[in-house]
Gaussian input, Z-matrix of N, CA and C with variables (Angstrom, degrees):
# hf/3-21g

backbone

0 1
 N
 C     1     B1
 C     2     B2     1     A1
 N     3     B3     2     A2     1     D1
 C     4     B4     3     A3     2     D2
 C     5     B5     4     A4     3     D3
 N     6     B6     5     A5     4     D4
 C     7     B7     6     A6     5     D5
 C     8     B8     7     A7     6     D6
 N     9     B9     8     A8     7     D7
 C    10    B10     9     A9     8     D8
 C    11    B11    10    A10     9     D9
 N    12    B12    11    A11    10    D10
 C    13    B13    12    A12    11    D11
 C    14    B14    13    A13    12    D12
 N    15    B15    14    A14    13    D13
 C    16    B16    15    A15    14    D14
 C    17    B17    16    A16    15    D15
 N    18    B18    17    A17    16    D16
 C    19    B19    18    A18    17    D17
 C    20    B20    19    A19    18    D18
 N    21    B21    20    A20    19    D19
 C    22    B22    21    A21    20    D20
 C    23    B23    22    A22    21    D21
 N    24    B24    23    A23    22    D22
 C    25    B25    24    A24    23    D23
 C    26    B26    25    A25    24    D24
 N    27    B27    26    A26    25    D25
 C    28    B28    27    A27    26    D26
 C    29    B29    28    A28    27    D27
 N    30    B30    29    A29    28    D28
 C    31    B31    30    A30    29    D29
 C    32    B32    31    A31    30    D30
 N    33    B33    32    A32    31    D31
 C    34    B34    33    A33    32    D32
 C    35    B35    34    A34    33    D33
 N    36    B36    35    A35    34    D34
 C    37    B37    36    A36    35    D35
 C    38    B38    37    A37    36    D36
 N    39    B39    38    A38    37    D37
 C    40    B40    39    A39    38    D38
 C    41    B41    40    A40    39    D39
 N    42    B42    41    A41    40    D40
 C    43    B43    42    A42    41    D41
 C    44    B44    43    A43    42    D42
 N    45    B45    44    A44    43    D43
 C    46    B46    45    A45    44    D44
 C    47    B47    46    A46    45    D45
 N    48    B48    47    A47    46    D46
 C    49    B49    48    A48    47    D47
 C    50    B50    49    A49    48    D48
 N    51    B51    50    A50    49    D49
 C    52    B52    51    A51    50    D50
 C    53    B53    52    A52    51    D51
 N    54    B54    53    A53    52    D52
 C    55    B55    54    A54    53    D53
 C    56    B56    55    A55    54    D54
 N    57    B57    56    A56    55    D55
 C    58    B58    57    A57    56    D56
 C    59    B59    58    A58    57    D57
 N    60    B60    59    A59    58    D58
 C    61    B61    60    A60    59    D59
 C    62    B62    61    A61    60    D60
 N    63    B63    62    A62    61    D61
 C    64    B64    63    A63    62    D62
 C    65    B65    64    A64    63    D63
 N    66    B66    65    A65    64    D64
 C    67    B67    66    A66    65    D65
 C    68    B68    67    A67    66    D66
 N    69    B69    68    A68    67    D67
 C    70    B70    69    A69    68    D68
 C    71    B71    70    A70    69    D69
 N    72    B72    71    A71    70    D70
 C    73    B73    72    A72    71    D71
 C    74    B74    73    A73    72    D72
 N    75    B75    74    A74    73    D73
 C    76    B76    75    A75    74    D74
 C    77    B77    76    A76    75    D75
 N    78    B78    77    A77    76    D76
 C    79    B79    78    A78    77    D77
 C    80    B80    79    A79    78    D78
 N    81    B81    80    A80    79    D79
 C    82    B82    81    A81    80    D80
 C    83    B83    82    A82    81    D81
 N    84    B84    83    A83    82    D82
 C    85    B85    84    A84    83    D83
 C    86    B86    85    A85    84    D84
 N    87    B87    86    A86    85    D85
 C    88    B88    87    A87    86    D86
 C    89    B89    88    A88    87    D87
 N    90    B90    89    A89    88    D88
 C    91    B91    90    A90    89    D89
 C    92    B92    91    A91    90    D90
 N    93    B93    92    A92    91    D91
 C    94    B94    93    A93    92    D92
 C    95    B95    94    A94    93    D93
 N    96    B96    95    A95    94    D94
 C    97    B97    96    A96    95    D95
 C    98    B98    97    A97    96    D96
 N    99    B99    98    A98    97    D97
 C   100   B100    99    A99    98    D98
 C   101   B101   100   A100    99    D99
 N   102   B102   101   A101   100   D100
 C   103   B103   102   A102   101   D101
 C   104   B104   103   A103   102   D102
 N   105   B105   104   A104   103   D103
 C   106   B106   105   A105   104   D104
 C   107   B107   106   A106   105   D105
 N   108   B108   107   A107   106   D106
 C   109   B109   108   A108   107   D107
 C   110   B110   109   A109   108   D108
 N   111   B111   110   A110   109   D109
 C   112   B112   111   A111   110   D110
 C   113   B113   112   A112   111   D111
 N   114   B114   113   A113   112   D112
 C   115   B115   114   A114   113   D113
 C   116   B116   115   A115   114   D114
 N   117   B117   116   A116   115   D115
 C   118   B118   117   A117   116   D116
 C   119   B119   118   A118   117   D117
 N   120   B120   119   A119   118   D118
 C   121   B121   120   A120   119   D119
 C   122   B122   121   A121   120   D120
 N   123   B123   122   A122   121   D121
 C   124   B124   123   A123   122   D122
 C   125   B125   124   A124   123   D123
 N   126   B126   125   A125   124   D124
 C   127   B127   126   A126   125   D125
 C   128   B128   127   A127   126   D126
 N   129   B129   128   A128   127   D127
 C   130   B130   129   A129   128   D128
 C   131   B131   130   A130   129   D129
 N   132   B132   131   A131   130   D130
 C   133   B133   132   A132   131   D131
 C   134   B134   133   A133   132   D132
 N   135   B135   134   A134   133   D133
 C   136   B136   135   A135   134   D134
 C   137   B137   136   A136   135   D135
 N   138   B138   137   A137   136   D136
 C   139   B139   138   A138   137   D137
 C   140   B140   139   A139   138   D138
 N   141   B141   140   A140   139   D139
 C   142   B142   141   A141   140   D140
 C   143   B143   142   A142   141   D141
 N   144   B144   143   A143   142   D142
 C   145   B145   144   A144   143   D143
 C   146   B146   145   A145   144   D144
 N   147   B147   146   A146   145   D145
 C   148   B148   147   A147   146   D146
 C   149   B149   148   A148   147   D147
 N   150   B150   149   A149   148   D148
 C   151   B151   150   A150   149   D149
 C   152   B152   151   A151   150   D150
 N   153   B153   152   A152   151   D151
 C   154   B154   153   A153   152   D152
 C   155   B155   154   A154   153   D153
 N   156   B156   155   A155   154   D154
 C   157   B157   156   A156   155   D155
 C   158   B158   157   A157   156   D156
 N   159   B159   158   A158   157   D157
 C   160   B160   159   A159   158   D158
 C   161   B161   160   A160   159   D159
 N   162   B162   161   A161   160   D160
 C   163   B163   162   A162   161   D161
 C   164   B164   163   A163   162   D162
 N   165   B165   164   A164   163   D163
 C   166   B166   165   A165   164   D164
 C   167   B167   166   A166   165   D165
 N   168   B168   167   A167   166   D166
 C   169   B169   168   A168   167   D167
 C   170   B170   169   A169   168   D168
 N   171   B171   170   A170   169   D169
 C   172   B172   171   A171   170   D170
 C   173   B173   172   A172   171   D171
 N   174   B174   173   A173   172   D172
 C   175   B175   174   A174   173   D173
 C   176   B176   175   A175   174   D174
 N   177   B177   176   A176   175   D175
 C   178   B178   177   A177   176   D176
 C   179   B179   178   A178   177   D177
 N   180   B180   179   A179   178   D178
 C   181   B181   180   A180   179   D179
 C   182   B182   181   A181   180   D180
 N   183   B183   182   A182   181   D181
 C   184   B184   183   A183   182   D182
 C   185   B185   184   A184   183   D183
 N   186   B186   185   A185   184   D184
 C   187   B187   186   A186   185   D185
 C   188   B188   187   A187   186   D186
 N   189   B189   188   A188   187   D187
 C   190   B190   189   A189   188   D188
 C   191   B191   190   A190   189   D189
 N   192   B192   191   A191   190   D190
 C   193   B193   192   A192   191   D191
 C   194   B194   193   A193   192   D192
 N   195   B195   194   A194   193   D193
 C   196   B196   195   A195   194   D194
 C   197   B197   196   A196   195   D195
 N   198   B198   197   A197   196   D196
 C   199   B199   198   A198   197   D197
 C   200   B200   199   A199   198   D198
 N   201   B201   200   A200   199   D199
 C   202   B202   201   A201   200   D200
 C   203   B203   202   A202   201   D201
 N   204   B204   203   A203   202   D202
 C   205   B205   204   A204   203   D203
 C   206   B206   205   A205   204   D204
 N   207   B207   206   A206   205   D205
 C   208   B208   207   A207   206   D206
 C   209   B209   208   A208   207   D207
 N   210   B210   209   A209   208   D208
 C   211   B211   210   A210   209   D209
 C   212   B212   211   A211   210   D210
 N   213   B213   212   A212   211   D211
 C   214   B214   213   A213   212   D212
 C   215   B215   214   A214   213   D213
 N   216   B216   215   A215   214   D214
 C   217   B217   216   A216   215   D215
 C   218   B218   217   A217   216   D216
 N   219   B219   218   A218   217   D217
 C   220   B220   219   A219   218   D218
 C   221   B221   220   A220   219   D219
 N   222   B222   221   A221   220   D220
 C   223   B223   222   A222   221   D221
 C   224   B224   223   A223   222   D222
 N   225   B225   224   A224   223   D223
 C   226   B226   225   A225   224   D224
 C   227   B227   226   A226   225   D225
 N   228   B228   227   A227   226   D226
 C   229   B229   228   A228   227   D227
 C   230   B230   229   A229   228   D228
 N   231   B231   230   A230   229   D229
 C   232   B232   231   A231   230   D230
 C   233   B233   232   A232   231   D231
 N   234   B234   233   A233   232   D232
 C   235   B235   234   A234   233   D233
 C   236   B236   235   A235   234   D234
 N   237   B237   236   A236   235   D235
 C   238   B238   237   A237   236   D236
 C   239   B239   238   A238   237   D237
 N   240   B240   239   A239   238   D238
 C   241   B241   240   A240   239   D239
 C   242   B242   241   A241   240   D240
 N   243   B243   242   A242   241   D241
 C   244   B244   243   A243   242   D242
 C   245   B245   244   A244   243   D243
 N   246   B246   245   A245   244   D244
 C   247   B247   246   A246   245   D245
 C   248   B248   247   A247   246   D246
 N   249   B249   248   A248   247   D247
 C   250   B250   249   A249   248   D248
 C   251   B251   250   A250   249   D249
 N   252   B252   251   A251   250   D250
 C   253   B253   252   A252   251   D251
 C   254   B254   253   A253   252   D252

   B1=1.4597
   B2=1.5286
   B3=1.3173
   B4=1.4720
   B5=1.5222
   B6=1.3377
   B7=1.4651
   B8=1.5286
   B9=1.3163
   B10=1.4663
   B11=1.5229
   B12=1.3223
   B13=1.4630
   B14=1.5112
   B15=1.3116
   B16=1.4618
   B17=1.5240
   B18=1.3347
   B19=1.4621
   B20=1.5242
   B21=1.3401
   B22=1.4653
   B23=1.5217
   B24=1.3183
   B25=1.4624
   B26=1.5200
   B27=1.3361
   B28=1.4535
   B29=1.5269
   B30=1.3211
   B31=1.4571
   B32=1.5272
   B33=1.3306
   B34=1.4740
   B35=1.5277
   B36=1.2942
   B37=1.4594
   B38=1.5137
   B39=1.3224
   B40=1.4600
   B41=1.5181
   B42=1.3003
   B43=1.4622
   B44=1.5153
   B45=1.3057
   B46=1.4639
   B47=1.5151
   B48=1.2992
   B49=1.4576
   B50=1.5130
   B51=1.2997
   B52=1.4591
   B53=1.5234
   B54=1.3032
   B55=1.4563
   B56=1.5092
   B57=1.2891
   B58=1.4586
   B59=1.5180
   B60=1.3044
   B61=1.4557
   B62=1.5234
   B63=1.3062
   B64=1.4615
   B65=1.5240
   B66=1.3228
   B67=1.4525
   B68=1.5187
   B69=1.3248
   B70=1.4559
   B71=1.5166
   B72=1.3129
   B73=1.4612
   B74=1.5215
   B75=1.3178
   B76=1.4608
   B77=1.5271
   B78=1.3285
   B79=1.4613
   B80=1.5232
   B81=1.3199
   B82=1.4605
   B83=1.5103
   B84=1.3211
   B85=1.4601
   B86=1.5203
   B87=1.3228
   B88=1.4651
   B89=1.5235
   B90=1.3397
   B91=1.4656
   B92=1.5265
   B93=1.3307
   B94=1.4581
   B95=1.5246
   B96=1.3275
   B97=1.4642
   B98=1.5315
   B99=1.3421
   B100=1.4702
   B101=1.5260
   B102=1.3445
   B103=1.4631
   B104=1.5133
   B105=1.3368
   B106=1.4625
   B107=1.5309
   B108=1.3368
   B109=1.4683
   B110=1.5240
   B111=1.3170
   B112=1.4644
   B113=1.5226
   B114=1.3364
   B115=1.4597
   B116=1.5299
   B117=1.3183
   B118=1.4739
   B119=1.5227
   B120=1.3317
   B121=1.4712
   B122=1.5226
   B123=1.3043
   B124=1.4573
   B125=1.5157
   B126=1.3084
   B127=1.4589
   B128=1.5169
   B129=1.3242
   B130=1.4615
   B131=1.5158
   B132=1.3243
   B133=1.4575
   B134=1.5234
   B135=1.3299
   B136=1.4674
   B137=1.5218
   B138=1.3277
   B139=1.4595
   B140=1.5184
   B141=1.3269
   B142=1.4586
   B143=1.5282
   B144=1.3357
   B145=1.4715
   B146=1.5185
   B147=1.3403
   B148=1.4632
   B149=1.5240
   B150=1.3288
   B151=1.4702
   B152=1.5299
   B153=1.3276
   B154=1.4576
   B155=1.5288
   B156=1.3214
   B157=1.4602
   B158=1.5182
   B159=1.3398
   B160=1.4652
   B161=1.5227
   B162=1.3228
   B163=1.4544
   B164=1.5207
   B165=1.3134
   B166=1.4644
   B167=1.5219
   B168=1.3078
   B169=1.4686
   B170=1.5231
   B171=1.3271
   B172=1.4563
   B173=1.5281
   B174=1.3331
   B175=1.4608
   B176=1.5274
   B177=1.3037
   B178=1.4659
   B179=1.5325
   B180=1.3521
   B181=1.4614
   B182=1.5309
   B183=1.3360
   B184=1.4580
   B185=1.5135
   B186=1.3367
   B187=1.4620
   B188=1.5315
   B189=1.3279
   B190=1.4622
   B191=1.5208
   B192=1.3318
   B193=1.4701
   B194=1.5146
   B195=1.3154
   B196=1.4623
   B197=1.5283
   B198=1.3436
   B199=1.4591
   B200=1.5254
   B201=1.3168
   B202=1.4694
   B203=1.5199
   B204=1.3203
   B205=1.4626
   B206=1.5278
   B207=1.3100
   B208=1.4549
   B209=1.5192
   B210=1.3107
   B211=1.4683
   B212=1.5146
   B213=1.3177
   B214=1.4539
   B215=1.5275
   B216=1.3029
   B217=1.4599
   B218=1.5148
   B219=1.3317
   B220=1.4510
   B221=1.5254
   B222=1.3303
   B223=1.4608
   B224=1.5173
   B225=1.3205
   B226=1.4604
   B227=1.5105
   B228=1.3265
   B229=1.4511
   B230=1.5158
   B231=1.3162
   B232=1.4643
   B233=1.5196
   B234=1.3316
   B235=1.4543
   B236=1.5165
   B237=1.3173
   B238=1.4550
   B239=1.5165
   B240=1.3256
   B241=1.4609
   B242=1.5335
   B243=1.3384
   B244=1.4685
   B245=1.5142
   B246=1.3258
   B247=1.4470
   B248=1.5188
   B249=1.3399
   B250=1.4612
   B251=1.5189
   B252=1.3362
   B253=1.4684
   B254=1.5129
   A1=110.74
   A2=117.32
   A3=119.74
   A4=111.34
   A5=117.55
   A6=120.59
   A7=110.59
   A8=116.92
   A9=120.98
   A10=110.44
   A11=117.24
   A12=121.33
   A13=110.54
   A14=118.02
   A15=121.73
   A16=110.50
   A17=117.30
   A18=120.96
   A19=110.84
   A20=117.30
   A21=120.44
   A22=111.45
   A23=116.69
   A24=120.40
   A25=111.77
   A26=117.59
   A27=121.15
   A28=111.99
   A29=118.12
   A30=120.90
   A31=110.45
   A32=117.53
   A33=119.17
   A34=110.83
   A35=116.85
   A36=121.11
   A37=113.03
   A38=117.41
   A39=119.78
   A40=111.26
   A41=116.68
   A42=122.36
   A43=109.17
   A44=115.46
   A45=119.98
   A46=108.48
   A47=115.81
   A48=120.24
   A49=110.74
   A50=115.52
   A51=120.74
   A52=108.95
   A53=116.91
   A54=120.30
   A55=110.83
   A56=115.00
   A57=120.12
   A58=109.76
   A59=115.70
   A60=120.00
   A61=109.51
   A62=115.52
   A63=120.56
   A64=111.68
   A65=117.76
   A66=120.16
   A67=110.01
   A68=114.86
   A69=120.32
   A70=110.76
   A71=115.77
   A72=122.56
   A73=109.46
   A74=115.78
   A75=121.41
   A76=106.19
   A77=116.43
   A78=120.72
   A79=108.81
   A80=115.88
   A81=119.39
   A82=111.61
   A83=115.03
   A84=122.35
   A85=107.64
   A86=116.61
   A87=122.18
   A88=107.60
   A89=115.46
   A90=121.16
   A91=109.86
   A92=115.53
   A93=119.27
   A94=109.13
   A95=117.01
   A96=120.83
   A97=113.40
   A98=117.47
   A99=120.02
   A100=111.82
   A101=116.67
   A102=120.54
   A103=114.54
   A104=117.61
   A105=120.83
   A106=109.83
   A107=118.09
   A108=120.15
   A109=111.66
   A110=116.15
   A111=121.92
   A112=108.19
   A113=115.94
   A114=122.01
   A115=110.38
   A116=116.41
   A117=124.38
   A118=113.44
   A119=117.54
   A120=120.10
   A121=108.27
   A122=116.66
   A123=121.17
   A124=110.49
   A125=116.91
   A126=123.23
   A127=108.11
   A128=117.12
   A129=121.96
   A130=108.53
   A131=115.98
   A132=122.76
   A133=106.94
   A134=116.62
   A135=121.01
   A136=109.92
   A137=114.91
   A138=120.97
   A139=108.44
   A140=116.58
   A141=119.69
   A142=112.31
   A143=117.13
   A144=119.80
   A145=113.38
   A146=117.81
   A147=120.24
   A148=113.25
   A149=117.76
   A150=124.46
   A151=112.91
   A152=117.99
   A153=121.52
   A154=108.70
   A155=116.28
   A156=121.82
   A157=110.03
   A158=116.61
   A159=122.93
   A160=106.69
   A161=116.29
   A162=120.42
   A163=111.33
   A164=115.54
   A165=123.09
   A166=106.91
   A167=116.68
   A168=120.19
   A169=108.80
   A170=114.93
   A171=119.77
   A172=110.55
   A173=114.58
   A174=119.71
   A175=109.52
   A176=117.28
   A177=121.02
   A178=112.67
   A179=117.15
   A180=120.64
   A181=112.43
   A182=117.06
   A183=121.18
   A184=114.30
   A185=117.35
   A186=121.51
   A187=111.16
   A188=115.76
   A189=121.86
   A190=109.66
   A191=115.74
   A192=123.78
   A193=108.50
   A194=116.12
   A195=121.98
   A196=105.52
   A197=117.61
   A198=120.84
   A199=113.02
   A200=114.93
   A201=123.65
   A202=114.34
   A203=116.54
   A204=120.51
   A205=108.25
   A206=116.58
   A207=120.38
   A208=109.74
   A209=116.87
   A210=120.61
   A211=110.33
   A212=115.23
   A213=120.46
   A214=107.92
   A215=117.38
   A216=123.19
   A217=106.94
   A218=117.10
   A219=120.66
   A220=111.21
   A221=114.21
   A222=121.89
   A223=105.10
   A224=116.78
   A225=119.59
   A226=110.47
   A227=115.16
   A228=119.96
   A229=110.47
   A230=115.97
   A231=121.69
   A232=108.65
   A233=115.49
   A234=121.65
   A235=108.86
   A236=116.82
   A237=121.58
   A238=108.61
   A239=116.73
   A240=120.33
   A241=111.22
   A242=116.21
   A243=119.64
   A244=112.33
   A245=118.59
   A246=122.10
   A247=110.77
   A248=115.13
   A249=121.65
   A250=107.23
   A251=118.29
   A252=120.06
   A253=113.31
   D1=-39.56
   D2=-178.92
   D3=-65.21
   D4=-34.23
   D5=178.32
   D6=-66.60
   D7=-40.29
   D8=178.56
   D9=-63.04
   D10=-45.49
   D11=178.85
   D12=-62.20
   D13=-43.04
   D14=178.68
   D15=-63.66
   D16=-38.78
   D17=178.83
   D18=-66.60
   D19=-40.76
   D20=178.80
   D21=-65.01
   D22=-40.46
   D23=-179.02
   D24=-71.91
   D25=-22.46
   D26=-179.65
   D27=-82.78
   D28=-12.21
   D29=179.08
   D30=-67.32
   D31=147.94
   D32=176.38
   D33=-56.81
   D34=130.31
   D35=-179.78
   D36=87.12
   D37=-6.89
   D38=-179.93
   D39=71.20
   D40=-167.20
   D41=-179.71
   D42=-94.10
   D43=132.07
   D44=177.42
   D45=-121.52
   D46=126.72
   D47=177.34
   D48=-90.03
   D49=158.75
   D50=178.37
   D51=-111.48
   D52=138.49
   D53=-179.92
   D54=-144.12
   D55=-175.20
   D56=178.83
   D57=-76.59
   D58=150.32
   D59=177.18
   D60=-98.43
   D61=161.16
   D62=-178.63
   D63=-96.25
   D64=8.10
   D65=-179.74
   D66=-134.40
   D67=167.18
   D68=-179.77
   D69=-148.08
   D70=-177.76
   D71=-178.26
   D72=-126.11
   D73=134.58
   D74=172.73
   D75=-101.17
   D76=125.42
   D77=-179.04
   D78=-139.56
   D79=151.92
   D80=178.77
   D81=-178.07
   D82=-170.67
   D83=179.01
   D84=-131.99
   D85=133.11
   D86=177.23
   D87=-96.36
   D88=125.35
   D89=-178.60
   D90=-130.53
   D91=154.66
   D92=174.55
   D93=-84.21
   D94=-177.21
   D95=-174.93
   D96=-66.32
   D97=-18.52
   D98=177.31
   D99=-91.05
   D100=-4.44
   D101=179.61
   D102=95.62
   D103=-0.11
   D104=178.89
   D105=-76.34
   D106=139.29
   D107=179.73
   D108=-68.79
   D109=147.99
   D110=177.65
   D111=-109.26
   D112=112.11
   D113=179.80
   D114=-82.98
   D115=152.08
   D116=174.85
   D117=62.27
   D118=26.11
   D119=174.78
   D120=-79.88
   D121=138.80
   D122=176.65
   D123=-81.77
   D124=133.35
   D125=179.37
   D126=-112.37
   D127=130.29
   D128=176.66
   D129=-123.86
   D130=130.88
   D131=178.91
   D132=-125.62
   D133=117.55
   D134=-176.45
   D135=-117.92
   D136=132.21
   D137=175.04
   D138=-69.09
   D139=130.68
   D140=178.88
   D141=-76.56
   D142=-19.73
   D143=-179.70
   D144=-92.89
   D145=-36.94
   D146=-176.22
   D147=-112.69
   D148=-6.87
   D149=-176.65
   D150=62.67
   D151=15.85
   D152=175.69
   D153=-64.83
   D154=132.97
   D155=-177.64
   D156=-110.41
   D157=130.90
   D158=173.67
   D159=-120.27
   D160=141.78
   D161=-178.21
   D162=-127.84
   D163=150.08
   D164=176.37
   D165=-150.84
   D166=177.07
   D167=174.07
   D168=-139.97
   D169=157.74
   D170=-178.59
   D171=-81.85
   D172=152.29
   D173=175.24
   D174=-86.96
   D175=-169.14
   D176=-175.86
   D177=-65.01
   D178=-23.82
   D179=176.69
   D180=-91.66
   D181=5.46
   D182=-179.89
   D183=82.56
   D184=5.27
   D185=-177.12
   D186=-84.42
   D187=149.22
   D188=176.92
   D189=-144.52
   D190=159.54
   D191=175.01
   D192=-143.09
   D193=134.37
   D194=172.92
   D195=-123.95
   D196=97.89
   D197=-175.58
   D198=-86.64
   D199=169.91
   D200=173.47
   D201=58.10
   D202=42.45
   D203=175.45
   D204=-86.81
   D205=127.87
   D206=176.87
   D207=-72.90
   D208=157.63
   D209=179.17
   D210=-58.77
   D211=126.07
   D212=-177.44
   D213=-176.70
   D214=176.59
   D215=169.45
   D216=-96.39
   D217=137.06
   D218=-176.06
   D219=-127.57
   D220=147.23
   D221=169.29
   D222=-108.73
   D223=138.51
   D224=-178.50
   D225=-129.98
   D226=159.37
   D227=177.41
   D228=-160.14
   D229=159.94
   D230=178.15
   D231=-131.87
   D232=145.14
   D233=-179.27
   D234=-143.59
   D235=134.58
   D236=175.82
   D237=-135.10
   D238=115.85
   D239=179.71
   D240=-79.62
   D241=-17.84
   D242=-179.11
   D243=-90.21
   D244=-7.38
   D245=-176.30
   D246=-75.40
   D247=128.55
   D248=175.76
   D249=-124.77
   D250=116.37
   D251=-177.90
   D252=-65.76

């Protein structure tokens, strides 16, 4: 066991363990009632505990990503001023 530990510590960069992260990503697709994607919709994600607001927008396929969200409860919403049903 001591030889294995010495070998791991001798590697460039040393030994790095992997663990859970304290943040996550919210991702999805915004669609209308017929299932068509809505491009350029504004996405707002607000922390319910700190009221911190993060914003993103959808791409041409209606997809969005809001990365690096800390653990919390969130309220989300989408808005598109160009959308015509």
